[in-house]
C-alpha positions as CSV (number, residue, x, y, z in Angstrom):
1,X,72.3,-30.9,-23.9
2,X,73.2,-27.8,-25.8
3,X,75.7,-27.1,-28.6
4,X,77.7,-24.8,-26.3
5,X,78.4,-27.8,-24.0
6,X,80.0,-29.9,-26.8
7,X,81.3,-27.6,-29.5
8,X,85.0,-27.2,-30.2
9,X,86.0,-23.7,-29.1
10,X,88.4,-21.4,-30.8
11,X,88.3,-23.3,-34.1
12,X,91.0,-23.0,-36.7
13,X,90.0,-20.4,-39.2
14,X,91.2,-19.0,-42.5
15,X,90.8,-15.7,-44.5
16,X,89.1,-15.1,-47.8
17,X,92.4,-14.1,-49.4
18,X,94.3,-17.2,-48.3
19,X,95.4,-19.3,-51.2
20,X,94.1,-22.9,-51.7
21,X,97.6,-24.5,-51.0
22,X,97.9,-22.6,-47.7
23,X,94.4,-23.5,-46.6
24,X,95.2,-27.2,-47.4
25,X,98.4,-27.0,-45.4
26,X,96.5,-25.5,-42.4
27,X,93.9,-28.3,-42.6
28,X,96.5,-31.0,-42.7
29,X,98.6,-29.4,-40.0
30,X,95.6,-29.0,-37.7
31,X,93.9,-32.3,-38.6
32,X,90.6,-30.7,-39.5
33,X,88.3,-31.1,-42.5
34,X,86.7,-27.7,-42.6
35,X,87.7,-24.1,-41.9
36,X,85.3,-21.2,-41.1
37,X,86.3,-18.2,-43.3
38,X,86.5,-14.9,-41.3
39,X,87.2,-11.5,-42.8
40,X,89.5,-8.8,-41.2
41,X,86.6,-7.5,-39.1
42,X,86.1,-10.9,-37.5
43,X,82.9,-11.6,-39.4
44,X,82.1,-15.1,-40.6
45,X,81.8,-14.8,-44.4
46,X,82.0,-18.5,-45.5
47,X,83.2,-22.0,-44.8
48,X,85.5,-24.2,-46.8
49,X,85.8,-27.9,-46.6
50,X,88.6,-30.3,-47.6
51,X,86.5,-31.5,-50.4
52,X,86.0,-27.9,-51.7
53,X,89.8,-27.5,-51.8
54,X,90.5,-30.8,-53.4
55,X,87.9,-30.2,-56.1
56,X,89.5,-26.8,-56.8
57,X,92.9,-28.3,-57.3
58,X,93.9,-29.2,-60.9
59,X,93.6,-32.8,-61.9
60,X,96.8,-34.9,-61.9
61,X,96.1,-35.8,-65.5
62,X,96.2,-32.3,-66.7
63,X,98.5,-31.4,-69.6
64,X,100.0,-28.4,-67.6
65,X,103.5,-28.8,-66.2
66,X,104.3,-28.5,-62.5
67,X,105.2,-24.8,-62.7
68,X,102.0,-23.9,-64.4
69,X,100.1,-25.9,-61.8
70,X,101.8,-24.2,-59.0
71,X,101.1,-20.8,-60.5
72,X,97.4,-21.6,-61.0
73,X,97.0,-22.8,-57.4
74,X,98.8,-19.8,-55.9
75,X,96.4,-17.6,-57.7
76,X,93.3,-19.5,-56.5
77,X,91.9,-18.0,-53.3
78,X,89.6,-19.5,-50.6
79,X,86.9,-17.0,-51.4
80,X,86.6,-18.4,-54.9
81,X,85.8,-21.9,-53.6
82,X,84.2,-21.4,-50.2
83,X,80.4,-21.8,-49.4
84,X,79.1,-18.3,-48.7
85,X,75.6,-19.2,-47.5
86,X,76.7,-20.8,-44.2
87,X,74.3,-22.7,-42.0
88,X,75.0,-21.8,-38.4
89,X,73.7,-22.4,-34.9
90,X,74.0,-20.7,-31.6
91,X,75.5,-22.0,-28.4
92,X,72.0,-22.6,-26.9
93,X,70.8,-24.7,-29.8
94,X,69.8,-28.2,-28.6
95,X,72.3,-30.7,-29.8
96,X,69.6,-32.8,-31.5
97,X,68.6,-29.7,-33.6
98,X,72.2,-29.3,-34.7
99,X,72.2,-33.0,-35.8
100,X,69.0,-32.6,-37.7
101,X,70.4,-29.6,-39.5
102,X,73.5,-31.6,-40.6
103,X,71.3,-34.4,-41.9
104,X,68.8,-32.2,-43.6
105,X,71.4,-29.9,-45.2
106,X,73.9,-32.8,-45.9
107,X,76.8,-31.0,-44.1
108,X,79.3,-32.2,-41.6
109,X,79.9,-29.1,-39.5
110,X,78.2,-26.0,-38.2
111,X,79.9,-22.8,-37.0
112,X,78.5,-21.6,-33.7
113,X,77.8,-17.9,-33.4
114,X,76.9,-15.4,-30.7
115,X,75.7,-12.0,-31.9
116,X,77.6,-12.7,-35.2
117,X,80.8,-13.6,-33.4
118,X,82.3,-17.0,-34.1
119,X,82.6,-19.0,-30.9
120,X,83.2,-22.5,-32.1
121,X,82.2,-25.3,-34.4
122,X,80.1,-28.4,-33.8
123,X,80.9,-31.3,-36.1
124,X,79.6,-34.8,-37.0
125,X,82.5,-36.2,-35.0
126,X,81.3,-34.4,-31.9
127,X,77.8,-35.9,-32.4
128,X,79.3,-39.3,-32.8
129,X,81.1,-39.0,-29.5
130,X,77.8,-38.1,-27.8
131,X,76.2,-41.2,-29.4
132,X,79.0,-43.4,-27.9
133,X,78.5,-41.8,-24.5
134,X,74.7,-42.3,-24.6
135,X,75.1,-46.0,-25.2
136,X,77.9,-46.4,-22.7
137,X,80.6,-47.5,-25.2
138,X,83.7,-48.6,-23.3
139,X,81.9,-49.0,-20.0
140,X,81.3,-52.5,-18.6
141,X,77.7,-53.7,-18.2
142,X,74.8,-55.6,-19.7
143,X,73.1,-53.9,-22.7
144,X,69.5,-54.8,-23.4
145,X,67.0,-53.8,-26.1
146,X,63.4,-54.5,-25.0
147,X,59.9,-53.9,-26.1
148,X,57.7,-52.4,-23.5
149,X,54.0,-51.7,-23.1
150,X,53.1,-48.1,-23.8
151,X,51.9,-47.3,-20.3
152,X,52.5,-44.2,-18.2
153,X,55.2,-44.8,-15.6
154,X,56.5,-48.0,-17.2
155,X,60.1,-46.8,-17.4
156,X,60.0,-45.5,-13.9
157,X,58.8,-48.8,-12.6
158,X,61.5,-50.7,-14.5
159,X,64.4,-48.4,-13.4
160,X,63.2,-48.6,-9.8
161,X,63.2,-52.4,-9.9
162,X,66.7,-52.5,-11.4
163,X,68.0,-50.0,-8.8
164,X,66.5,-52.1,-5.9
165,X,68.5,-55.1,-7.2
166,X,71.7,-52.9,-7.1
167,X,71.9,-52.1,-10.8
168,X,73.1,-48.8,-12.1
169,X,72.1,-47.4,-15.4
170,X,75.1,-46.2,-17.5
171,X,73.3,-45.6,-20.8
172,X,69.7,-45.2,-22.0
173,X,68.0,-44.6,-25.3
174,X,64.4,-45.0,-26.4
175,X,62.0,-45.0,-29.3
176,X,58.8,-45.0,-27.2
177,X,56.5,-44.4,-30.2
178,X,57.3,-48.1,-31.0
179,X,57.8,-49.1,-27.4
180,X,61.4,-50.0,-28.0
181,X,64.0,-49.2,-25.3
182,X,67.7,-49.8,-25.1
183,X,69.7,-49.4,-21.9
184,X,72.9,-50.5,-20.3
185,X,73.2,-51.5,-16.6
186,X,76.3,-52.2,-14.5
187,X,76.8,-53.7,-11.0
188,X,74.3,-56.5,-11.7
189,X,74.6,-60.0,-13.2
190,X,73.1,-60.7,-16.6
191,X,70.7,-63.4,-15.4
192,X,69.6,-61.3,-12.4
193,X,68.9,-58.3,-14.6
194,X,66.9,-60.4,-17.1
195,X,64.9,-61.9,-14.2
196,X,64.2,-58.4,-12.8
197,X,62.9,-56.9,-16.0
198,X,61.0,-59.8,-17.6
199,X,57.7,-59.2,-15.8
200,X,57.7,-55.6,-17.0
201,X,58.5,-55.9,-20.7
202,X,56.7,-57.4,-23.7
203,X,59.8,-59.1,-25.1
204,X,63.6,-58.9,-24.9
205,X,65.0,-58.2,-28.3
206,X,68.7,-58.2,-27.7
207,X,71.1,-58.9,-24.8
208,X,74.9,-58.5,-24.9
209,X,77.5,-58.1,-22.2
210,X,80.7,-56.1,-22.2
């Protein structure tokens, strides 16, 4: 799966000269937490987050009156608070690589570029949706976590046996370096599924039905 398949296209953007209050209003109106910053030539020059804007706003305990606060905020521009060294990806970046970048860099969104042009943005919310899909959240079935022998063809043998009993895999995830596999199967009873896989696994670690 590639970033281009799951990114949000035509993201809401802002300009470097936009004031902090206006950028905040755009975020709240669009229900987003970050804005790519694009100059008048369409080039990505930064990114600003909701946290950046809130940190830039004067504290409520300041001794300034509301008129002075308003004046200061109207003078403060996005390019004074944005992140200039933006971590980006391309549309053909594997989705797991985008996730690794977010974790390593401690960021929650990555602009997606093609030849320097902003195509979209991939966020932690997009990755969370993928995780839910991979584990079949919301789909009925029996979810099992098992420990399997580390042998070639083990998963193929298990999936064939389940299919022969009428089961259909709706989700699958694995950590085969430890021999632990999690999967969700529909169209088969819980007891029948357990009976089918028991001869092929070392142990059944977790079973739950939804």
